[in-house]
C-alpha positions as CSV (number, residue, x, y, z in Angstrom):
1,X,296.9,33.7,168.5
2,X,297.7,33.0,172.1
3,X,298.7,29.6,173.1
4,X,300.0,30.9,176.8
5,X,298.7,28.6,180.1
6,X,296.4,30.7,182.7
7,X,299.2,33.5,184.8
8,X,297.7,31.4,187.7
9,X,299.6,27.8,186.2
10,X,302.6,27.1,188.3
11,X,303.7,25.1,184.4
12,X,305.6,27.3,181.9
13,X,303.9,29.6,179.4
14,X,303.4,26.7,175.9
15,X,304.1,28.1,172.9
16,X,302.8,27.3,168.9
17,X,305.1,25.2,168.3
18,X,304.8,23.6,171.8
19,X,301.1,22.9,171.4
20,X,300.6,21.9,167.9
21,X,304.1,19.6,168.2
22,X,305.8,21.1,165.1
23,X,309.1,19.2,166.5
24,X,307.7,15.7,166.0
25,X,305.5,16.4,163.0
26,X,308.2,18.5,160.8
27,X,310.8,15.8,161.7
28,X,307.9,12.7,160.2
29,X,308.7,13.6,156.2
30,X,311.9,11.1,155.0
31,X,312.6,10.0,151.9
32,X,313.2,6.7,151.3
33,X,314.6,6.2,147.7
34,X,318.4,6.3,146.9
35,X,319.6,8.1,145.2
36,X,317.3,10.9,146.8
37,X,314.5,12.8,144.6
38,X,313.4,16.5,144.4
39,X,309.9,15.8,144.6
40,X,309.4,12.4,147.0
41,X,309.5,15.3,149.8
42,X,306.4,16.9,148.0
43,X,304.6,13.3,148.1
44,X,304.5,12.7,151.7
45,X,304.1,15.9,152.3
46,X,300.7,15.7,149.9
47,X,299.7,12.7,151.5
48,X,300.3,12.7,155.3
49,X,298.3,15.8,155.0
50,X,295.7,14.0,153.2
51,X,295.9,11.9,156.6
52,X,295.3,14.6,158.9
53,X,292.3,15.4,157.1
54,X,291.0,12.1,156.6
55,X,291.2,12.3,160.4
56,X,289.4,15.2,160.8
57,X,286.5,14.0,158.6
58,X,286.4,11.5,160.4
59,X,285.5,13.5,163.8
60,X,282.9,15.7,161.7
61,X,280.9,12.4,160.7
62,X,281.5,11.0,164.3
63,X,279.9,14.1,165.8
64,X,276.8,14.3,162.7
65,X,275.8,11.0,163.9
66,X,275.7,11.3,167.2
67,X,273.5,15.0,166.5
68,X,271.2,12.7,163.9
69,X,270.6,10.9,167.0
70,X,270.3,13.3,169.2
71,X,267.1,14.7,166.9
72,X,269.8,18.2,165.9
73,X,269.4,17.9,162.2
74,X,270.5,21.8,161.4
75,X,273.6,21.2,163.5
76,X,274.6,17.9,161.8
77,X,274.1,20.5,158.0
78,X,276.6,22.6,160.0
79,X,278.9,20.2,160.7
80,X,278.6,18.0,157.2
81,X,279.4,21.9,155.0
82,X,282.4,22.1,156.8
83,X,283.4,18.6,155.8
84,X,282.1,19.5,152.3
85,X,285.1,22.8,152.2
86,X,287.5,19.8,153.8
87,X,286.5,18.3,150.2
88,X,286.9,21.0,148.5
89,X,291.0,20.9,149.8
90,X,291.6,17.5,149.7
91,X,290.4,18.9,145.7
92,X,292.8,21.4,145.1
93,X,295.8,19.6,146.7
94,X,295.7,17.2,143.4
95,X,296.9,20.3,142.0
96,X,299.9,20.8,144.0
97,X,300.7,17.1,143.1
98,X,300.4,17.6,139.9
99,X,303.3,19.9,139.0
100,X,305.7,16.7,138.9
101,X,305.8,15.3,136.1
102,X,305.6,11.4,135.2
103,X,309.1,10.9,135.1
104,X,309.3,12.9,138.2
105,X,307.6,10.3,140.3
106,X,308.8,7.5,138.5
107,X,312.3,8.1,139.4
108,X,310.8,6.8,143.4
109,X,307.9,5.1,142.9
110,X,309.1,1.8,142.9
111,X,310.8,2.7,146.4
112,X,307.2,2.7,147.5
113,X,305.8,-1.3,146.6
114,X,304.6,-2.3,148.5
115,X,302.7,0.2,149.9
116,X,299.7,2.0,147.9
117,X,296.8,4.2,148.8
118,X,294.5,2.0,149.4
119,X,295.4,0.9,152.1
120,X,294.3,3.6,154.3
121,X,293.0,2.6,156.9
122,X,291.1,6.1,158.0
123,X,289.7,6.5,154.6
124,X,288.3,2.8,154.9
125,X,287.1,4.0,158.4
126,X,285.2,6.9,156.7
127,X,283.5,5.4,153.5
128,X,282.4,2.5,156.5
129,X,280.9,5.3,158.7
130,X,279.2,6.9,155.5
131,X,277.6,4.0,154.1
132,X,280.0,1.7,151.4
133,X,280.8,-1.0,153.4
134,X,282.5,-3.6,152.2
135,X,284.5,-6.4,155.1
136,X,286.9,-7.4,152.3
137,X,289.0,-4.7,152.8
138,X,290.0,-5.6,156.3
139,X,292.5,-7.9,155.0
140,X,294.6,-5.4,153.8
141,X,295.1,-4.3,157.4
142,X,295.7,-8.2,159.1
143,X,299.2,-7.3,160.7
144,X,298.0,-4.7,161.8
145,X,296.8,-5.9,164.6
146,X,295.2,-2.8,166.4
147,X,294.3,-0.7,162.8
148,X,292.0,-4.5,161.8
149,X,290.0,-3.6,165.6
150,X,289.8,-0.2,164.2
151,X,288.2,-0.7,161.5
152,X,286.1,-4.4,162.2
153,X,284.4,-1.4,164.7
154,X,283.8,1.1,162.2
155,X,282.6,-1.6,159.7
156,X,279.8,-2.6,163.1
157,X,278.9,1.1,163.7
158,X,275.8,2.9,162.9
159,X,276.1,4.7,159.4
160,X,275.3,8.2,158.0
161,X,272.7,7.1,155.7
162,X,271.5,4.6,158.6
163,X,271.1,7.4,160.9
164,X,269.1,9.8,158.6
165,X,266.8,7.3,158.0
166,X,266.8,6.7,162.8
167,X,266.0,10.0,162.5
168,X,263.2,9.4,159.7
169,X,261.7,7.0,161.5
170,X,261.3,9.4,164.5
171,X,259.5,12.0,162.6
172,X,256.7,9.6,161.4
173,X,258.2,9.2,157.9
174,X,257.9,5.5,156.8
175,X,262.2,4.9,155.6
176,X,262.5,1.5,157.7
177,X,266.0,0.0,158.1
178,X,266.8,-2.6,156.0
179,X,269.4,-3.7,152.6
180,X,266.1,-4.8,151.1
181,X,264.8,-3.4,147.7
182,X,261.6,-2.6,149.1
183,X,263.1,-1.5,152.0
184,X,264.9,1.1,149.9
185,X,261.6,1.7,148.0
186,X,260.1,3.3,150.7
187,X,262.9,5.2,151.9
188,X,262.8,7.2,148.8
189,X,259.2,8.1,148.6
190,X,259.9,9.3,153.2
191,X,262.6,11.7,151.1
192,X,260.0,12.6,147.9
193,X,257.5,13.0,151.0
194,X,260.8,15.5,152.4
195,X,261.6,17.3,148.8
196,X,258.2,18.2,148.3
197,X,257.0,20.1,151.0
198,X,260.5,21.5,152.1
199,X,259.1,24.4,153.5
200,X,257.4,22.3,156.3
201,X,259.5,19.8,156.6
202,X,263.2,22.7,155.9
203,X,265.2,21.1,158.6
204,X,265.5,17.7,157.3
205,X,265.9,18.9,152.9
206,X,268.9,21.2,154.7
207,X,269.7,18.1,156.1
208,X,269.7,15.9,152.8
209,X,271.0,18.9,150.1
210,X,274.1,19.0,152.5
211,X,274.3,14.7,152.2
212,X,274.5,14.6,148.6
213,X,276.9,17.6,148.7
214,X,279.1,15.5,150.7
215,X,278.7,12.4,148.9
216,X,279.5,14.8,145.4
217,X,282.1,16.3,146.4
218,X,283.7,12.7,147.6
219,X,283.0,11.7,144.1
220,X,284.8,14.3,142.3
221,X,288.0,13.7,144.5
222,X,287.4,10.5,143.0
223,X,287.1,11.4,139.1
224,X,290.1,14.3,140.3
225,X,292.0,11.0,141.1
226,X,291.6,8.8,138.4
227,X,292.5,11.6,136.1
228,X,295.7,12.4,137.9
229,X,296.8,9.2,138.3
230,X,296.5,7.3,134.7
231,X,298.5,11.4,134.1
232,X,301.0,9.4,135.8
233,X,301.6,6.3,135.8
234,X,299.1,5.6,132.7
235,X,297.8,1.6,133.2
236,X,300.6,0.4,134.5
237,X,299.7,-2.1,138.4
238,X,299.2,0.3,141.3
239,X,302.3,-0.1,143.3
240,X,300.1,-2.6,146.5
241,X,299.7,-5.2,143.7
242,X,296.2,-3.8,142.2
243,X,295.0,-2.9,138.6
244,X,296.0,0.9,139.0
245,X,294.1,3.6,137.1
246,X,291.3,0.8,137.0
247,X,291.0,0.2,140.1
248,X,290.7,3.1,141.4
249,X,287.7,4.6,138.1
250,X,286.1,1.6,139.6
251,X,285.5,3.3,143.0
252,X,283.8,6.5,141.3
253,X,280.8,4.7,141.3
254,X,280.1,4.5,144.8
255,X,277.3,6.7,146.6
256,X,277.1,6.5,150.2
257,X,273.5,7.3,150.5
258,X,271.8,5.8,146.8
259,X,268.4,7.3,148.1
260,X,268.9,10.9,148.0
261,X,270.4,10.5,144.2
262,X,267.2,8.2,142.5
263,X,264.5,10.9,144.9
264,X,265.6,13.2,142.3
265,X,264.3,11.2,139.9
266,X,260.4,10.9,141.4
267,X,260.3,14.2,142.0
268,X,256.9,16.6,140.1
269,X,255.9,12.9,139.2
270,X,252.3,13.2,141.1
271,X,252.1,16.4,139.4
């Protein structure tokens, strides 16, 4: 890949390391355990890479919502396919982390307190944008003014699911907004129409399938995370004070798009 500037630019050529800010990036892995432990470097790299991917996922999901608001479901589905492949990478990274033994992790784990993965502001923002809105998470960031403001803004943004219902209403479907059960049931019935006549609504059907696959991959990542954590720490309390594996297991029940899961139970009933 060539990263040089145009020949008519006065500035010196921009090289690979300068473009990617590699000096700064590669200086960010700073283990804190004393005495040091070999595997802390791996732990830091894995989680920094997670945060980079979370940033990319937010970038993509924001674009998907914009595309749905612009009534372009096919391009939205294409970007969601990218998000699905990113989730596959996140799941695969857990395998690398599991090359540590429990004793390797315990050798530096106490130095992490009170830091914890549930303090990832970007992952909370991703959950908010995709529909799992829990204002209670804001209190973890009360001491970080910028992060708290960012999450509050994310909490107030339309979700990916809401963008879908808005698009479907524009297309003539009865897919009302709102949290009431009656509105939920009407959205499910609207999705039944899409699925049972997928040929006529091919773009909406492809979008819905991309959305549920992304939801499925996030759930798969959560489940894989639970298994890895239990393998490493058993029933120990989390470093941030949570109940550890029990807390992680509780998150596997989250669904970004519950209507897309429920619609499967109603397909074929009219026949």
